[in-house]
N, C-alpha and C positions, 0 to 999 in steps of 0.2 A: 693401735689401730691396724687391723688386718686390710690392707688393700691389695686388689687385683689389677695390675697393669696390663692392656691387653693392646699391645704396639708390634707391628711388624719390621721395625727399623731396629736392626740390634743395637746398633750404638745407642740410640734413643733409649732403647729398652733398657742397656745397662748401666745408663747413666740414672734414668729414674730408679730404677731399684738401688743403686748403690746409695743415691740419694736420700732416699724415703728410709732405707737401712738405718742410715747415719744419724737420721731425725728421730730415731725410735721406734720407727714403724715395721711390721712383719709385711713383707712382700712378697706375692708370687706373680708369675708374669706368663703370659700366652703370645705367641708370635701369630697367630691367625685367628680368625672368626669364629671358627668353629670349635677349637680349644677354648677360647675365651668364654663361650656361652656354655660350654660343658663344665667348666670351673665356678662360674657366675651361679647356675640356678640352683645350687644349695644353699645359697643364700649366707654363707659362712662369713662374706667380708662385710666390714663397716663400710667401703667406699669402693667403687670400681672407677679406673680411670682408663677411657676406652678411645683410641683412635677411629677417625670416620674410615679412613681409606685402608682396607684390611683385605687380604687374600682368604677366599672361602666365605665369608660373610662378612658384609661390611658393618660398620660400628653401630649404624642406626637400625640396622635388622636384628643385631644382638639385642639392643634398648628396648626394642617392641616386642621380642619374643620374650624377655623378661618379664616385661610387663604384663604380657598375656598370660603367663603363668603366676602372676601374683607377687612377684620378685621386687620387692620394692627397695631394694639397697641403694643409696644415693650414687648418683653417675655424673663423673666429671667428662665431659668430651673434649678429645684435644683433635685439633684441626689446623690444616693450613688454609682451609676454605673459610674464610671470614669476613664476608659480606655480610649483612644484616638478614638476608635473606635464608643466608646459610646457617646463621645461629637459631633463626626463627623455627627454621625446619629441625634442628637437633633437638632444642628445647621441646617441641611439640610432638616429637617421637619419644618422648620421655626422659629426656636428660634432664638433669637439676641445673648443671651449670655447663658454660661453654668458654672454653678458654683457647685460643688462637695461638698456633705456633708462628714464630719463635716466642717463648714465655720465658719469664724469669723462673727459677723454681721456687723463692720464697713465695710469688704469687699464688703459685699452685700448692704449696704447703698449705698457706694461711686457706686457701677457698675449700681443700678437703676438709680441714678443720673445723671449717663452718659448715658443711654438709654434715659431717657427724654430729656436730652439735644440734644441728636440726634433728637429725634421725633420732639420738636418745639425749633428752634434755639433761638425765641425769649425769651423762659423761662431760655436759660443760663445766662442770667444776675445774679450776685450773689448780687450785691449792689442797694439797691433803693434809691433815695432822692427826697424828698418832701419838698422846701424850706431850714429849717437847721435843719431837720429830715433825720436821716440816718439808714436804716435798711441793716444788712449783714446776706445773708443768710448760709454763711458757717461756720460764728463763733457764729452765733445764737444771734447776740447782735442788739441793738438799742440804738440809741446816738440822743441828740437834743443839738444843739449847743456845741458838745462836751460834754457835759454830761450824762453820762450811764443813761439808762432808764431800770429798771429790770420787765421784763414780764414773766407772766407766758406763759407757751405751747399755751394754746388756746388765750391767749391775743398776743403771737407773730406769730400765724398763722392769727388772725382776722387783725392785721395790716399789714401782709406781701400782704394779699389780697387786703386792702384798698390801699397802696402803689403801688401795680401791676397794680390798676384801677384809678390812681389818677386823677382828673378832671371829673371823669365821675361818675354819679349816680349809687350807689351799693345799691340794694333793697335787703328788709327783705329776699326773696326767694333764691338770690343769696348767700348771706351770709348762710341761712340756709343748702343749699347744697352745699358750696362750704367749709365751716369752721366747721361746725356741721355735715356735710354729712345725714342731714335729708332730704327726698324727700316728706314731708307734714310737715304743722305748727303745732307744737305741743301744739301751744296756750300758750306759758309760756313767760316771761318778760326775759327770758335768753339773748337775744340781747340785749336789753336794758340795763341790769345790766352791761354786758359785753363793750358795748359801753361807759357808764358811768365812768366804770372802767378805760379803755383805753384813754379815754378823759382825765382824771385827770393825769394821769400818763405822758401821752404828750404834757400838755397844763400849768399844774400847775407851776406856778412861772414865764411863759413866757406872754410877752404884746401880740403876735398873735395868733390867734386860728388857726388850722389846720382842724379840723374834726368838720365837719358842718352837721348838720340835715337839709335834704330838705324834709318839710313837705308833708306830703302824699304820698313821693315817696321813701324815704332812707337817704342814708348818702353820704357825699363825702369827699375825704381826698385832701385839696387843700390849698395851700399857697396863702393868701391873703395880697396885700402890704400893710403897715401901712399907715393912712392917713397923708400927710404932713401937 
């Protein structure tokens, strides 16, 4: 999931960015309302987390500006203002949910996952299967033929993306943008290294390959029947 955090408190900003990344999400941050609005306008994010009290442009103004431009990205409002009237005002301004500070990160994480499911019901699936390979997004686990596969957070995100697009060619650019959040090619072998590690983890000790290199195009995760 691609998340934009608009928060001017640097400590709170760093905490959210670190926690969301550790949870497997791709996170951008903005420290003021104008920057946040500029980033959010292109609609590339799955969820926006917006503080109400921001320099240059307050959170509710950001949300109203986005809605006026037809940007329907789900918004979770964060605020120390927690009275009923405050929450009602935030929701009526175009927010989809409202969480009062201080909050538990586990609750914030659950709330943005609910918002994402509402936005795209196809993303609501929590378990993916390709052949005898299974990935569970909720428990953050992967197994093949019942055997646990230990994955690092980036490897998990890479496998999840490949499984969501099983049977399709996934290009280097798609992986850079959706797994590494790069919008340019840094000209490194980072993808090759991670693909090699992932292939070893999901195929070592098994007879049938799952992760295929499509020469000149990219990669494809696909179960291939063993020859009879």
